[in-house]
C-alpha positions in Angstrom: -1.2 29.7 12.3 1.0 29.7 9.5 4.4 32.1 8.8 4.1 34.1 5.9 6.0 33.5 2.8 8.8 35.5 1.6 10.9 35.9 -1.5 13.1 38.1 -3.1 12.5 39.6 -6.5 14.1 41.8 -8.9 12.1 44.6 -10.6 13.6 45.3 -14.0 12.9 48.9 -14.4 15.0 49.4 -11.4 18.6 51.3 -11.7 20.1 48.4 -9.8 19.0 45.6 -12.5 19.4 48.2 -15.0 22.9 48.6 -14.4 23.6 44.8 -13.9 22.6 44.6 -17.6 24.6 47.1 -19.1 28.2 45.7 -16.4 27.2 42.2 -17.8 26.6 42.9 -21.9 30.1 44.9 -21.4 31.6 41.9 -18.9 30.7 39.4 -22.6 31.9 41.9 -24.8 35.6 42.6 -23.0 35.8 38.9 -22.5 35.4 37.9 -26.5 38.0 41.2 -27.1 40.2 39.6 -24.8 40.6 36.1 -26.4 40.3 37.5 -29.6 42.2 35.7 -32.5 42.5 32.7 -30.3 40.3 30.4 -32.5 42.8 27.7 -32.7 42.0 25.5 -30.2 38.6 24.4 -29.8 38.6 24.0 -25.9 39.6 27.1 -25.7 37.3 28.9 -27.6 34.0 26.8 -25.8 35.4 27.4 -22.2 36.6 30.8 -22.4 34.9 32.8 -25.2 31.2 31.0 -26.0 30.7 29.9 -22.1 31.3 32.9 -20.3 29.6 35.2 -23.0 26.8 33.2 -22.9 26.3 32.8 -19.8 26.3 36.7 -19.0 24.0 37.1 -21.7 21.2 34.8 -20.6 22.1 35.7 -16.7 21.2 39.4 -17.7 18.2 38.3 -20.3 16.9 35.8 -17.1 17.0 38.6 -14.8 15.4 41.1 -16.8 12.0 39.2 -17.9 12.0 36.6 -14.8 13.4 38.5 -12.0 9.7 39.4 -10.6 8.2 36.3 -11.2 11.0 33.7 -10.8 14.4 35.0 -10.0 15.6 31.3 -9.1 15.7 30.5 -12.9 18.9 33.0 -12.7 20.8 30.0 -11.3 21.3 28.4 -14.8 23.0 30.5 -16.2 25.1 31.7 -13.2 26.1 27.8 -12.9 27.5 28.7 -16.2 29.8 31.9 -15.2 30.7 29.7 -12.1 32.0 27.0 -14.0 33.8 29.3 -16.6 35.6 31.3 -13.3 36.5 28.0 -11.8 38.2 26.6 -15.1 40.1 29.7 -15.4 41.5 29.8 -11.5 42.0 25.9 -12.1 45.0 26.8 -14.9 45.7 30.3 -12.9 49.2 28.7 -11.8 49.7 30.0 -8.5 48.5 27.5 -5.4 47.1 30.7 -3.8 45.2 31.7 -6.3 43.8 28.4 -7.3 42.4 27.6 -3.8 40.8 31.0 -3.0 39.3 31.7 -6.4 37.9 28.1 -6.3 36.8 28.5 -2.8 35.0 31.9 -3.7 32.9 30.1 -6.7 31.9 27.6 -4.5 30.4 30.2 -1.8 29.0 32.4 -4.5 26.9 29.2 -6.0 25.8 28.7 -2.7 24.6 31.4 -1.1 23.0 32.4 -4.5 20.8 29.7 -4.9 20.0 29.6 -1.1 19.1 33.2 -1.5 17.1 33.2 -4.7 15.0 29.5 -3.6 14.3 31.4 -0.5 16.9 29.5 1.2 18.6 32.2 3.0 16.0 35.1 4.0 18.4 37.8 3.5 20.6 39.7 0.9 22.9 41.3 2.9 25.5 38.2 2.3 25.5 38.2 -1.5 26.5 41.8 -1.1 29.5 41.4 1.1 30.6 38.1 -1.0 30.6 40.5 -3.8 31.7 44.0 -2.0 35.0 42.2 -0.7 36.8 41.3 -4.2 35.5 44.1 -5.9 37.1 46.5 -4.1 40.5 44.6 -3.2 40.7 44.2 -7.1 39.2 47.6 -8.2 41.0 49.6 -5.6 44.2 47.3 -4.6 45.5 44.7 -6.8 44.4 46.9 -9.8 45.9 49.7 -8.8 49.5 48.1 -8.2 49.5 45.8 -11.4 49.4 49.4 -13.6 51.8 50.9 -10.8 54.2 48.1 -12.1 55.5 49.9 -15.0 58.8 47.1 -15.6 55.8 44.4 -15.9 53.3 46.1 -18.0 49.3 44.7 -18.2 49.1 43.1 -21.6 45.8 44.2 -23.6 44.4 40.7 -23.5 44.9 40.7 -19.4 43.3 43.8 -19.2 40.4 43.1 -21.2 39.6 39.9 -19.0 40.6 42.0 -15.9 37.6 44.7 -16.4 35.4 41.7 -17.7 35.6 39.8 -14.3 35.3 43.2 -12.5 31.9 44.2 -14.8 30.5 40.8 -13.9 31.0 41.1 -9.9 29.7 44.6 -10.0 26.7 43.8 -11.4 26.5 40.6 -9.4 26.9 43.5 -6.5 23.7 46.0 -7.8 21.8 42.9 -8.5 22.4 41.8 -4.6 21.7 46.0 -3.5 18.4 45.8 -5.6 16.7 42.6 -5.1 13.2 43.5 -3.0 11.6 41.3 -0.5 7.9 40.0 -1.5 6.2 39.0 2.0 2.4 36.6 1.3 0.0 36.6 4.0 -1.2 33.2 4.6 -5.0 32.5 4.4 -6.1 32.2 7.8 -7.8 28.9 7.9 -9.2 29.1 11.5 -11.0 31.8 10.9 -14.7 31.9 11.7 -16.7 32.3 8.5 -18.7 35.9 8.4 -22.3 34.8 10.3 -25.9 35.2 8.4 -28.0 38.4 9.0 -31.2 37.1 11.6 -34.2 37.6 10.1 -36.3 40.0 11.7 -38.9 39.0 14.5 -41.9 38.2 13.8 -44.5 40.4 14.8 -47.3 39.4 16.9 -50.6 39.2 16.0 -53.1 41.1 18.0 -54.8 38.8 20.4 -58.7 38.2 19.7 -61.4 38.7 22.0 -62.4 36.6 24.5 -66.3 35.6 24.0 -68.0 34.2 27.9 -69.5 31.6 27.1 -73.7 30.6 27.6 -73.8 28.6 31.3 -74.6 25.3 30.8 -78.1 24.0 32.6 -76.3 22.8 35.5 -74.1 25.6 36.3 -77.6 27.8 35.5 -79.8 25.5 38.1 -76.4 26.2 40.9 -77.1 29.9 40.3 -79.0 31.8 43.2 -82.2 32.7 42.5 -83.1 36.6 42.1 -85.9 38.1 43.8 -88.3 40.8 42.0 -88.7 43.7 43.5 -92.4 44.4 46.0 -94.4 47.3 44.5 -95.5 48.9 48.0 -98.3 50.8 46.1 -99.9 47.1 45.6 -99.6 45.8 49.3 -101.4 49.4 50.3 -104.5 49.1 48.0 -104.4 45.7 49.5 -104.3 46.8 53.4 -106.8 49.0 52.4 -109.7 46.6 51.0 
């Protein structure tokens, strides 16, 4: 017997998906605002403004429209987002940040593709993957940067950090909102339902048995039956 097939999907009317859509739209807006005015470098515009903004918006659109039937199509804009952050970490200037950032991007890509393509039958690896960096950056790293008054964070860097936090939190909400659909296989070995048997025929009443007349041979074989003697006639003869 075949095993039941499972897949993960996202319901667009759920709180999780609606929250993810809002956060990714905000992430695209923060990224554009953070890079506003840097239009002279065409490569920078394509890789740091157009690529992330389109990737975030298309990801939100794909999940909203196709998350119930074809969540795996969201891998296409996800690839764009991973490429953007990998390039950003590559140019970070710090070896630790570069290595850890690229490893995180590769791990996120592998786990997300494995989950939506039904190769990984759980969503909790994605939940853990996105919850840890969000908690670290939002509640530890960024708090320390804000408390460092000697080296204040610039407006552009702050907007880009807000964009990153919105993306990670949006992916975390999406991971929490994924639901499992189980499709039971058809049982091919099951016997077809038996046809209803026709009612048994009522036997016809038996015909009465008619005794056949004896043949001449049989009649001769029968014993002769003596006629009864009349006593009155015998008495008259004696008297005479």
